[in-house]
C-alpha positions in Angstrom: 62.9 41.4 -84.2 63.0 37.6 -84.6 61.6 35.2 -86.9 60.3 31.8 -85.6 59.5 29.2 -88.6 58.4 25.9 -87.9 58.5 23.5 -91.0 57.5 19.9 -90.2 59.4 18.4 -93.3 61.8 19.1 -95.4 61.1 21.0 -98.5 60.8 18.8 -101.4 63.9 19.2 -104.1 63.3 22.2 -106.2 62.4 20.9 -109.7 65.0 21.7 -112.6 64.7 25.0 -114.6 63.9 23.0 -117.6 60.9 21.5 -115.9 57.5 21.9 -116.6 55.9 25.4 -115.9 52.8 23.9 -113.7 55.2 21.9 -111.8 57.6 25.2 -111.0 54.3 27.2 -110.3 53.1 24.6 -107.7 56.4 24.4 -106.1 56.7 28.2 -105.7 53.1 28.2 -104.4 54.1 25.4 -101.8 57.0 27.5 -100.6 54.9 30.6 -100.3 52.5 28.6 -97.8 55.4 27.5 -95.2 56.7 31.0 -95.3 53.4 32.4 -94.5 53.1 30.1 -91.2 56.3 31.6 -89.9 55.7 34.0 -87.0 57.4 37.6 -87.0 56.7 38.2 -83.4 59.4 39.5 -81.5 60.3 39.2 -77.3 57.3 39.9 -75.2 57.3 43.4 -73.7 58.6 43.9 -70.2 55.9 47.0 -69.9 53.3 46.5 -67.3 49.7 45.3 -69.0 47.0 47.8 -68.7 45.6 45.9 -65.5 48.8 45.9 -64.0 49.2 49.8 -64.5 45.8 50.5 -62.7 46.8 48.7 -59.7 50.2 50.8 -59.3 48.3 54.0 -59.4 47.6 55.1 -56.2 44.5 57.5 -54.8 45.8 61.1 -53.5 44.6 61.4 -50.0 41.5 63.4 -49.5 42.2 67.0 -49.0 40.8 68.0 -45.5 37.5 69.7 -45.0 37.8 73.6 -44.6 37.0 74.5 -40.8 33.5 75.3 -40.2 33.0 78.5 -38.6 31.7 79.1 -35.1 28.0 78.5 -35.0 25.9 81.4 -33.5 24.1 78.9 -31.2 27.3 77.3 -30.0 29.0 80.8 -29.7 25.9 82.1 -27.6 25.9 79.1 -25.4 29.6 79.4 -24.6 29.1 82.8 -23.8 26.4 82.5 -21.4 27.9 79.5 -19.6 31.1 81.8 -19.2 29.4 84.4 -17.7 27.5 82.0 -15.3 30.6 80.8 -14.2 31.8 84.2 -13.8 28.9 85.4 -11.5 29.1 82.2 -9.5 32.7 83.0 -8.9 32.0 86.9 -8.0 29.5 85.4 -5.5 31.8 83.0 -4.0 34.5 85.5 -3.3 31.7 87.5 -1.5 31.2 85.0 0.9 34.8 84.3 1.4 35.8 86.8 4.1 32.5 85.8 6.2 33.7 82.2 6.2 37.0 83.4 7.3 35.9 85.2 10.2 33.8 82.4 11.3 36.9 80.3 11.2 38.6 83.0 12.8 36.1 83.4 15.5 36.3 79.7 16.3 39.8 79.5 16.6 40.7 76.0 18.3 37.1 75.3 19.8 36.3 71.5 19.3 33.1 70.5 17.3 29.8 71.1 18.7 30.5 74.6 20.1 28.4 77.2 18.9 31.4 79.1 17.1 32.4 75.9 15.4 28.8 75.3 14.4 28.8 79.1 13.2 32.3 78.2 11.1 31.0 75.2 9.8 27.6 76.5 8.3 29.8 79.4 6.8 32.0 76.8 5.1 28.7 75.0 3.9 27.4 78.1 2.3 30.7 78.8 0.6 30.6 75.4 -0.9 27.4 75.8 -2.0 28.7 78.9 -3.8 31.0 77.0 -6.0 27.8 75.3 -7.6 27.5 77.6 -10.7 31.0 77.5 -11.9 31.1 74.0 -11.7 27.9 73.2 -13.3 29.1 75.9 -16.1 32.3 73.3 -16.5 30.3 70.5 -16.6 28.2 72.0 -19.5 30.9 73.3 -21.3 32.8 69.9 -21.2 29.7 68.0 -22.6 30.0 70.3 -25.3 33.8 70.1 -25.9 33.2 66.5 -25.7 30.6 66.0 -28.1 32.6 68.4 -30.7 35.7 66.3 -30.5 33.4 63.2 -31.4 31.8 64.9 -34.1 35.0 66.0 -36.0 37.6 63.2 -34.7 38.6 62.4 -38.3 39.0 66.1 -39.2 41.1 66.7 -35.8 43.3 63.6 -36.8 44.1 64.9 -39.9 44.9 68.5 -38.5 46.5 67.1 -35.5 44.4 69.0 -32.9 40.8 70.6 -32.6 42.1 74.2 -32.3 42.4 74.6 -36.0 38.4 74.8 -36.4 36.5 77.9 -34.5 34.6 75.7 -32.6 37.3 73.4 -31.2 39.3 76.7 -30.3 36.5 78.3 -28.7 35.5 75.5 -26.6 39.2 74.7 -25.8 39.5 78.2 -24.2 36.1 78.3 -22.5 37.1 75.1 -20.7 40.0 76.3 -19.7 39.1 79.8 -18.3 35.9 78.3 -16.2 38.3 75.0 -15.0 40.7 78.2 -13.5 37.8 79.7 -11.6 36.6 76.3 -10.3 40.3 75.1 -9.6 40.7 78.2 -7.4 37.2 77.9 -5.5 38.4 74.4 -4.5 42.0 75.5 -3.3 40.3 78.1 -1.2 37.7 75.9 0.3 39.8 73.1 0.9 42.4 75.7 2.9 39.8 76.9 4.9 38.0 73.5 5.6 41.4 72.1 7.0 41.5 74.8 9.7 38.1 73.8 11.2 38.5 71.3 14.2 37.4 67.6 14.1 
């Protein structure tokens, strides 16, 4: 601690010991008053002030919400859509031999012949049989997109949507039905390539 004292004028010469008592008392009081004006504060502290300390504090990140359970409604929708895709795929495969036979009977016959017309009609029926799986995939994809939009922040914190039961189930259902659709598309395209014209 350092004492800082500012005295505007020099002290008057102290009175002789033998001087009058009132004069000695007055001089003592004056000296005490000057000393009382001296400050005894130390150097300013380097520690942050209260408002500065508050600004240094960081708010901890919020913990991600626990994953929501798969709702019964969504689970039922996905089960129904996957089953519709399977049934449609089974119907597609059932029509496949007829289309293959019609193409084999047509051989290289040009467009407009009766055999060509029969083969073309068989391919059209096979194309129609693809509809159930394609429609199921479209419906699952809409549910998938809506789910991702509704939980975008949670999925970003977790890294992906597979940490949630609903997200994982939607992803699995979409992949399952997409595989059926891809198989149907591939078989139909291969048969169409065999039809002349």
